[in-house]
C-alpha positions in Angstrom: 21.6 2.1 -28.5 18.7 3.1 -26.2 19.0 -0.2 -24.3 22.8 0.1 -23.9 22.4 3.7 -22.6 19.9 2.5 -20.0 22.1 -0.4 -18.9 25.2 1.8 -18.7 23.3 4.3 -16.5 22.1 1.4 -14.3 25.7 0.2 -13.8 26.9 3.7 -13.0 24.0 4.2 -10.5 25.0 0.9 -8.8 28.6 2.1 -8.6 27.5 5.3 -6.9 25.3 3.3 -4.5 28.5 1.4 -3.6 30.4 4.7 -3.1 27.6 6.1 -1.0 27.7 3.0 1.2 31.5 2.9 1.6 31.8 6.6 2.1 29.0 6.6 4.6 30.4 3.9 6.8 34.0 5.2 6.6 32.7 8.7 7.6 30.8 7.0 10.5 34.0 5.4 11.7 36.4 8.3 11.1 34.0 11.1 11.9 32.7 13.9 9.6 36.3 15.1 9.0 36.7 12.2 6.6 37.3 13.4 3.1 34.8 10.8 1.8 32.0 12.4 3.9 31.7 15.2 1.4 30.9 12.6 -1.3 27.9 11.0 0.3 25.2 13.5 -0.5 26.4 14.2 -4.1 26.6 10.4 -4.7 23.0 9.9 -3.6 21.8 12.8 -5.8 23.6 11.7 -9.0 22.6 8.1 -8.4 18.9 9.2 -8.3 19.4 11.0 -11.6 21.1 8.1 -13.3 18.6 5.4 -12.3 15.7 7.7 -13.4 17.4 8.0 -16.8 17.7 4.3 -16.9 14.0 3.8 -16.2 13.1 6.5 -18.8 15.1 4.5 -21.4 13.1 1.4 -20.6 9.8 3.3 -21.0 11.0 4.5 -24.4 11.8 1.0 -25.5 8.3 -0.1 -24.6 6.7 3.0 -26.2 8.4 2.2 -29.6 8.0 -1.6 -29.1 11.7 -2.4 -29.6 11.4 -6.1 -30.2 15.1 -6.6 -30.1 14.9 -6.3 -26.3 13.9 -9.5 -24.6 11.7 -7.8 -22.0 9.7 -5.8 -24.6 9.2 -8.9 -26.8 8.0 -10.9 -23.8 5.6 -8.3 -22.5 4.4 -6.1 -25.3 2.9 -6.1 -28.7 2.8 -3.6 -31.6 -1.0 -3.5 -31.7 -1.4 -2.9 -28.0 -2.8 0.6 -27.0 0.0 3.1 -26.1 -1.2 3.4 -22.4 -0.8 -0.3 -21.9 2.6 -0.3 -23.7 3.7 2.2 -21.1 2.2 0.4 -18.2 3.7 -2.8 -19.5 7.1 -1.2 -18.5 6.3 -2.1 -14.9 3.7 -4.9 -15.6 6.5 -7.5 -15.5 9.2 -8.7 -13.1 12.3 -6.8 -14.5 10.5 -3.5 -15.2 8.8 -3.5 -11.8 12.1 -4.0 -10.1 13.7 -1.2 -12.1 10.8 1.0 -11.0 11.5 0.0 -7.4 15.1 1.0 -7.5 14.3 4.2 -9.4 11.9 5.3 -6.7 14.5 4.3 -4.1 17.2 6.3 -5.9 14.9 9.4 -6.1 14.1 9.0 -2.4 17.8 8.9 -1.4 18.4 11.9 -3.6 15.6 13.8 -2.0 16.9 13.0 1.5 20.4 14.2 0.5 19.0 17.4 -0.9 16.5 18.5 1.8 17.2 16.8 5.1 19.1 19.0 7.5 17.5 18.3 10.9 19.6 15.3 11.9 23.2 15.5 13.0 25.5 15.0 10.1 26.8 11.7 11.6 23.3 10.2 11.7 22.6 11.5 8.2 25.7 9.8 6.9 24.8 6.6 8.6 21.2 6.8 7.1 22.5 7.4 3.6 25.0 4.6 4.0 22.2 2.2 5.0 20.2 3.4 2.0 23.2 2.7 -0.2 23.3 -0.9 1.2 19.6 -1.5 0.4 19.9 0.1 -3.1 23.1 -1.8 -3.9 21.4 -5.1 -3.1 18.6 -4.4 -5.5 21.0 -3.1 -8.2 22.9 -6.4 -7.9 19.6 -8.3 -8.2 18.7 -6.4 -11.4 22.1 -6.5 -13.0 23.1 -10.1 -12.2 19.7 -11.8 -12.2 17.0 -9.7 -13.9 18.6 -7.5 -16.6 15.7 -5.4 -18.1 17.9 -4.4 -21.1 18.9 -7.8 -22.3 19.0 -8.1 -26.1 17.7 -11.0 -28.2 20.2 -12.6 -30.6 17.5 -12.1 -33.3 14.7 -9.5 -32.9 11.3 -11.0 -32.5 8.8 -10.8 -35.4 6.1 -9.8 -32.9 5.8 -9.4 -29.2 4.0 -11.9 -26.9 1.9 -9.2 -25.3 1.0 -8.3 -21.7 -1.3 -10.5 -19.6 -4.8 -9.3 -20.6 -5.8 -9.1 -17.0 -3.1 -6.4 -16.5 -4.3 -4.4 -19.6 -6.5 -2.2 -17.5 -6.1 1.4 -16.5 -6.3 0.5 -12.8 -3.2 -1.6 -13.2 -1.4 1.4 -14.7 -1.6 3.1 -11.3 -1.8 0.2 -8.8 1.8 -1.1 -8.9 3.5 2.3 -8.9 1.6 3.4 -5.8 2.5 0.2 -4.0 6.1 0.6 -4.9 6.1 4.2 -3.6 4.8 2.8 -0.4 7.4 0.0 -0.2 10.3 2.4 -1.0 9.0 4.9 1.6 9.3 2.1 4.2 12.9 1.4 3.0 13.7 5.0 3.8 12.2 4.6 7.2 14.3 1.4 7.6 17.5 3.4 6.7 16.6 6.1 9.2 16.1 3.5 11.9 19.4 1.8 11.1 21.2 5.1 11.0 19.8 6.1 14.4 20.8 2.7 15.8 24.4 3.0 14.5 24.8 6.4 16.1 22.6 5.7 19.1 20.8 9.0 18.4 17.1 7.9 18.6 15.7 11.4 19.3 12.5 13.4 18.5 14.5 15.0 15.7 15.1 11.5 14.2 11.3 10.8 14.4 10.5 14.1 12.8 12.8 13.4 10.0 11.4 9.9 9.5 7.7 10.7 10.0 7.0 12.3 6.6 8.5 9.3 4.8 6.4 6.9 6.8 3.3 9.0 6.3 3.9 9.3 2.5 4.5 5.5 2.3 1.4 4.8 4.3 -0.7 7.1 2.0 0.7 5.3 -1.1 0.1 1.9 0.3 -3.5 2.9 1.2 -4.1 4.1 -2.4 -2.4 1.1 -3.9 -4.4 -1.4 -1.8 -7.6 0.4 -2.5 -7.0 0.6 -6.2 -5.9 -3.0 -6.3 -9.0 -4.1 -4.4 -11.3 -2.3 -6.8 -9.4 -3.6 -9.8 -9.8 -7.2 -8.7 -13.5 -6.5 -7.9 -14.5 -5.2 -11.4 -11.9 -6.9 -13.6 -11.8 -10.5 -12.4 -15.5 -11.0 -12.6 -15.9 -13.0 -9.4 -17.9 -10.4 -7.5 -15.5 -10.1 -4.5 -13.2 -7.3 -3.3 -10.8 -9.3 -1.1 -10.0 -13.0 -1.1 -7.0 -13.1 1.4 -4.9 -14.1 -1.5 -1.2 -14.4 -0.4 -0.2 -11.6 -2.8 -3.1 -9.4 -1.4 -1.7 -10.1 2.0 1.8 -9.2 0.8 0.6 -5.6 0.5 -1.6 -5.6 3.6 1.2 -6.6 6.0 3.4 -3.6 5.3 0.4 -1.4 5.6 -0.4 -2.8 9.1 3.2 -2.3 10.2 3.4 1.2 8.7 0.2 2.1 10.5 1.8 1.1 13.8 5.1 2.8 12.9 3.3 6.0 12.0 1.6 6.3 15.3 4.8 5.3 17.2 6.9 7.9 15.3 4.4 10.6 16.0 4.6 9.9 19.8 8.4 9.9 19.7 8.4 13.2 17.7 5.9 14.9 19.9 6.4 13.4 23.3 9.9 11.8 23.2 8.5 8.3 24.1 8.4 4.9 22.5 12.0 5.1 21.2 12.7 1.4 21.1 9.2 0.6 19.8 9.7 3.0 16.9 13.0 1.5 15.9 11.6 -2.0 16.0 8.6 -1.1 13.9 10.9 0.6 11.3 12.7 -2.7 10.9 9.5 -4.7 10.9 7.7 -2.5 8.3 10.5 -2.9 5.8 10.8 -6.6 6.6 7.1 -7.0 5.6 7.9 -5.2 2.3 10.7 -7.6 1.7 8.6 -10.6 2.5 6.0 -9.4 0.1 8.6 -8.9 -2.6 9.8 -12.5 -2.0 6.3 -13.9 -2.2 5.5 -12.1 -5.5 8.9 -12.7 -7.2 10.1 -16.0 -5.9 8.0 -18.3 -8.1 6.5 -20.1 -5.0 3.1 -18.5 -5.7 0.9 -18.7 -8.8 -1.2 -15.6 -9.1 -2.2 -12.9 -11.6 -0.2 -10.6 -9.3 3.0 -12.7 -9.3 5.7 -11.9 -11.8 8.7 -14.2 -11.5 8.7 -18.0 -11.8 12.4 -18.5 -11.6 13.5 -20.1 -8.3 17.0 -18.6 -8.7 15.5 -15.1 -8.4 13.6 -16.2 -5.4 16.8 -17.4 -3.8 18.5 -14.1 -4.6 15.7 -12.2 -2.9 15.8 -14.5 0.1 19.5 -13.9 0.5 18.8 -10.1 0.3 16.0 -10.5 2.9 18.4 -12.4 5.2 21.1 -9.8 4.8 19.0 -6.7 5.3 16.5 -7.9 7.9 18.8 -10.3 9.7 21.5 -7.6 9.9 19.1 -5.0 11.1 17.6 -7.3 13.8 21.1 -8.2 14.9 22.0 -4.5 15.2 18.8 -3.9 17.1 19.6 -6.7 19.5 23.1 -5.3 20.1 22.1 -1.7 20.5 18.5 -1.7 21.9 19.8 -1.7 25.5 21.7 1.5 24.8 18.6 3.4 23.8 17.1 5.3 26.7 13.5 4.6 27.5 12.3 8.2 26.9 9.5 9.9 28.7 7.1 7.9 30.8 3.3 8.0 30.5 0.3 6.6 32.3 -1.8 3.8 31.0 -4.8 6.1 30.7 -3.3 8.6 28.2 -3.2 9.1 24.5 0.2 7.4 24.4 -1.3 4.4 26.3 -4.1 4.1 23.7 -1.6 4.3 20.9 0.5 1.6 22.4 -2.6 -0.7 22.9 -3.6 -0.2 19.3 -0.1 -0.8 18.1 -0.1 -4.1 20.0 -3.4 -5.0 18.3 -2.0 -4.1 14.9 1.0 -6.2 15.5 -1.2 -9.1 16.5 -3.2 -8.8 13.4 0.0 -8.6 11.4 1.2 -11.8 13.0 -2.1 -13.5 12.2 -1.9 -12.5 8.5 1.7 -13.5 8.3 1.0 -16.9 9.8 -2.0 -17.5 7.5 0.0 -16.5 4.5 3.1 -18.6 5.1 1.6 -21.7 6.7 0.2 -23.2 3.4 3.6 -22.6 1.8 5.4 -24.4 4.7 3.0 -27.4 4.6 3.3 -27.6 0.9 7.0 -28.2 1.3 6.1 -31.4 3.1 3.5 -32.4 0.4 0.6 -31.4 2.6 -1.8 -28.9 0.9 -4.0 -26.8 3.1 -6.1 -23.7 2.3 -6.2 -20.7 4.6 -8.9 -18.2 3.8 -11.7 -16.1 5.3 -12.8 -18.8 7.9 -9.4 -18.2 9.5 -8.5 -14.6 8.8 -11.9 -13.0 9.6 -12.8 -14.4 13.0 -9.2 -14.6 14.3 -8.4 -11.1 13.1 -11.7 -9.8 14.6 -10.5 -10.8 18.1 -7.9 -8.1 18.0 -9.6 -5.6 15.5 -12.8 -5.1 17.7 -10.9 -3.9 20.8 -8.7 -1.8 18.5 -11.7 0.0 17.1 -13.1 0.6 20.5 -9.9 2.2 21.7 -9.5 4.1 18.4 -12.9 5.7 19.2 -11.8 7.2 22.6 -8.0 7.3 22.3 -7.8 10.7 20.5 -10.0 12.3 23.2 -7.4 11.5 25.9 -4.7 13.9 27.0 -1.0 13.2 26.6 1.1 11.8 29.5 -1.8 11.2 31.9 -5.5 11.5 32.0 -8.7 10.1 33.6 -11.3 8.1 31.8 -14.1 9.8 33.8 -13.1 13.2 32.2 -14.4 11.9 28.9 -17.2 9.9 30.4 -19.9 11.6 28.2 -18.1 10.9 25.0 -17.4 7.3 26.0 -21.1 6.9 27.0 -22.2 8.4 23.6 -20.0 6.0 21.6 -21.0 3.0 23.6 -24.7 3.9 23.3 -24.4 4.2 19.5 -22.7 0.8 19.3 -25.3 -0.9 21.5 -28.2 0.8 19.7 -26.8 -0.3 16.3 -26.4 -3.9 17.6 -29.9 -4.1 18.9 -31.6 -2.4 15.9 -29.7 -4.4 13.3 -30.5 -7.7 15.2 -34.2 -6.8 15.3 -34.5 -5.7 11.7 -32.5 -8.5 9.9 -30.7 -11.7 10.5 -27.0 -11.4 9.8 -23.8 -13.1 11.0 -22.0 -12.0 14.2 -19.0 -10.5 12.5 -21.0 -8.3 10.0 -23.2 -7.3 12.9 -20.2 -6.2 15.0 -18.6 -4.5 12.0 -21.8 -2.4 11.4 -22.1 -1.5 15.1 -18.5 -0.5 15.7 -18.4 1.2 12.3 -21.3 3.5 13.2 -19.9 4.2 16.6 -16.4 5.0 15.2 -17.9 7.2 12.5 -19.4 9.5 15.1 -16.6 9.2 17.6 -14.0 10.1 15.0 -15.3 13.7 14.9 -15.5 14.2 18.7 -11.8 15.5 18.9 -13.1 18.6 17.0 -15.7 19.4 19.6 -15.1 22.8 21.3 -12.3 23.7 18.9 -12.0 26.7 16.7 -12.2 24.7 13.4 -10.5 27.4 11.4 -7.4 27.2 13.6 -7.4 23.4 14.1 -4.1 22.0 12.8 -4.2 20.1 9.5 -2.6 17.2 11.3 -5.7 17.0 13.6 -8.0 17.2 10.6 -6.0 14.4 8.9 -6.4 12.2 12.0 -10.2 12.8 12.1 -10.7 12.2 8.3 -8.5 9.1 8.4 -10.4 7.6 11.4 -13.7 8.4 9.7 -12.5 6.7 6.6 -11.8 3.6 8.5 -15.3 3.7 9.9 -16.8 4.2 6.4 -14.8 1.3 5.0 -15.8 -0.9 7.9 -19.5 -0.2 7.4 -19.0 -1.0 3.7 -17.3 -4.3 4.4 -19.9 -5.4 6.9 -22.8 -4.4 4.6 -21.3 -6.2 1.6 -20.8 -9.3 3.7 -24.3 -9.2 5.4 -26.7 -8.0 2.6 -25.2 -9.2 -0.7 -27.8 -11.0 -2.9 -26.7 -13.2 -5.8 -28.6 -14.6 -8.8 -27.4 -17.0 -11.5 -29.8 -17.2 -14.4 -29.9 -18.7 -17.9 -32.1 -16.5 -20.1 -32.9 -15.8 -23.7 -33.1 -12.4 -25.4 -36.1 -10.5 -24.0 -36.2 -12.5 -20.7 -35.8 -10.9 -17.3 -34.0 -11.8 -14.1 -34.3 -10.2 -10.7 -31.9 -9.7 -7.8 -32.8 -7.6 -4.8 -35.0 -4.7 -6.1 -33.3 -4.8 -9.5 -35.1 -6.1 -12.7 -32.7 -6.9 -15.5 -33.8 -7.5 -19.1 -31.5 -9.1 -21.7 -32.0 -6.9 -24.7 -29.5 -8.7 -26.9 -26.0 -10.1 -27.4 -23.6 -8.9 -30.1 -20.0 -9.2 -31.1 -17.7 -6.2 -30.6 -14.0 -5.6 -31.3 -11.3 -3.7 -29.5 -7.7 -2.7 -30.4 -6.3 -6.2 -29.5 -9.4 -8.2 -28.6 -12.8 -9.4 -29.7 -15.8 -9.9 -27.4 -19.3 -11.1 -27.0 -21.2 -8.2 -25.4 -24.6 -8.5 -23.7 -26.9 -5.5 -23.6 -28.8 -5.3 -20.4 -31.6 -3.0 -19.3 -31.6 -2.7 -15.5 -34.4 -1.1 -13.4 -34.1 -0.4 -9.7 -37.7 -0.5 -8.5 -39.7 1.9 -10.6 -36.7 3.9 -11.6 -35.4 4.7 -15.0 -33.6 2.0 -17.1 -29.8 1.8 -17.1 -27.9 0.1 -19.9 -25.2 -2.3 -18.9 -22.8 -4.0 -21.3 -20.8 -6.9 -19.6 -18.4 -8.6 -22.0 -16.6 -11.9 -22.4 -13.4 -10.9 -24.2 -10.9 -12.9 -26.2 -7.4 -11.5 -26.5 -5.0 -12.7 -29.2 -1.7 -11.3 -27.8 -1.4 -13.4 -25.8 -4.4 -15.7 -26.4 -6.7 -15.5 -23.3 -10.3 -15.1 -22.3 -11.3 -12.6 -19.7 -14.6 -11.5 -18.1 -15.5 -7.8 -18.1 -18.1 -7.0 -15.5 -20.7 -4.1 -15.8 -21.7 -2.0 -12.8 -24.7 0.1 -12.0 -23.9 2.3 -9.1 -26.5 3.9 -6.8 -26.1 5.8 -3.5 -27.0 2.6 -1.6 -24.9 0.1 -3.5 -24.0 -1.5 -6.8 -25.6 -3.9 -9.3 -22.8 -6.2 -10.6 -23.4 -8.1 -13.8 -21.3 -10.8 -15.6 -22.2 -12.6 -18.9 -21.1 -16.2 -19.4 -21.2 -18.7 -22.2 -24.2 -19.7 -24.3 -25.8 -23.0 -23.4 -26.7 -25.6 -26.1 -30.4 -24.6 -25.9 -29.6 -21.0 -26.9 -29.8 -19.3 -23.5 -27.1 -17.1 -22.1 -25.6 -17.5 -18.6 -26.0 -14.3 -16.6 -24.7 -13.8 -13.1 -26.0 -10.9 -11.0 -25.1 -9.5 -7.6 -26.8 -6.7 -5.6 -24.2 -5.4 -3.2 -25.7 -2.8 -0.7 -23.2 0.0 0.3 -20.2 -1.9 -1.2 -18.8 1.4 -2.6 -18.2 2.6 1.0 -15.2 0.2 1.1 -13.4 2.3 -1.5 -14.7 5.7 -0.5 -13.4 4.8 3.0 -10.0 3.9 1.5 -9.8 7.2 -0.3 -10.8 9.1 2.9 -8.1 7.3 4.8 -5.6 8.4 2.2 -7.0 11.9 2.2 -6.6 12.1 6.0 -3.0 11.0 5.6 -2.4 13.7 2.9 -3.9 16.4 5.2 -1.6 15.2 8.0 1.4 15.2 5.7 0.8 18.7 4.4 0.2 19.9 8.0 3.5 18.3 9.2 5.5 19.8 6.3 4.1 23.3 6.8 4.7 23.1 10.6 8.3 22.0 9.9 8.8 24.8 7.5 7.5 27.3 10.1 9.9 25.9 12.7 12.8 26.1 10.4 12.1 29.7 9.5 11.7 30.6 13.1 15.0 28.9 14.0 16.7 30.7 11.1 15.4 34.1 12.4 16.5 33.4 15.9 19.9 32.4 14.7 20.1 35.5 12.5 19.2 37.8 15.4 21.7 36.1 17.7 24.4 36.6 15.1 23.4 40.3 14.7 23.6 40.8 18.5 27.0 39.1 18.6 28.2 41.2 15.8 27.1 44.4 17.6 28.7 43.3 20.8 
């Protein structure tokens, strides 16, 4: 009965999405006087409630391990810990898509409830566009990927969840990414709504900006969490491999970063109107491309869910409808959008445009490198595109972007002179040059890590310069957010460069009591013993690790064997210091009785993820600041309107 209730709620939500779409477009055509216009907001709100109820029913089915439901039987097991039963709800194709449409439904409901800044005509068009996107995904779920499908005969036991996904990091990584993707779908709907009504105004940008900012924060957290999960869970010692599915989350983030800055310029200075609309379409396009890559079956990855080509075709059709339609609309309406306010090249807007171009170029590089192997494989030619392509080609555009990022926030709006900030520019340049020279003299590293360290240090200092001379207590939260986010980028850049330049690796085969060294670490194999978990058994090594003359730290890397489903995984062990991490992995036992042990010393690698968290924190500060500012403006507008009404009444 639970499954039937969830399915019924899903069908009703789809019907309301259709009503929202039809009513929105009819109201757009007939004007707000249309009787259907009054149904648009309620339909969006009730749709959000229904799809949330549907997802709650699926969570319940996983929590009680209802093996009469095909999805539960295929992705869960009665002996699996409860937290992984719950995360298994979205650790599969159908459940993750239901999570997607639930978040989209809640987003539409929230827009309908709180958004009052836009003209009602534009609001109706936005909700109609949101209804189109939602209806497409409802159709995909109900016609191709029904999460509530029953088995003719209940299974005796479930097949379990991929052991690599049975990790607390994966309980949070997918939902944060989906929140980001859906936030971009809202930005897409706003862009389409503004195009349909030709009302690309600062009010439109102010309405869209919180959604873009929230999506950007969630994508940042999701990518950071996913990177750290891959680092410690897969046992390969790396944090980014330019895997196509990794790129599928990076591409929307790059587009969202450009869109966020463009929307801020439009909201504050009434410029970059066409650029903002285009980026709104591109950002969601990258989300759809990522969805297609993960769910089409053309990729084999621990991240990828679907292996059914029919589902891939369905998503490809949706991608063509949504993105092709939006691009056609953009082509037809772009010439009707006024240019907006002009600005000089030497201005904050000019710096933002330059960096948006650099971000777009990096996005094109990642997109090309991701799709090219898939295209050649269609002609039976297998090629591999990895770091040797992405790193140097991306750096061509990233390095100038970092340089402009360091000085751009110091420029004034509209028009400025570079010589006005000559001291700040000279300080930043001196730091970069000093870092280049000192690092080159002290150690031999590659060109890209060297540039990364130098520009990271320069940007780390320059990111705080916009606060110079300000009253810090009265500095807007949005400014603090910009500073913290830019500093986070510098911190992450230093961590990436350090990990690439200074990592040391040691592969050893040792017996109990033997030692192995890597960097300044001395590691002793104290013993190897069997251990058991709730649904796995493992061989666990006990290591005693000393950094120099410091105290011993115990590390327990494992080689696990899961039985539902049967699979072997490697569980790394980490010893974290202020200046980096020791990374240990235990392998198989050789015929002569020795154990394979793989050790890495990774100086300052943790700065990568601390930087990611700082970037997200900066976004959160900016979001809070923008929301508080909007609330103050609304209250002020309400007071002015109230006083005007009182004066008119007295007159």
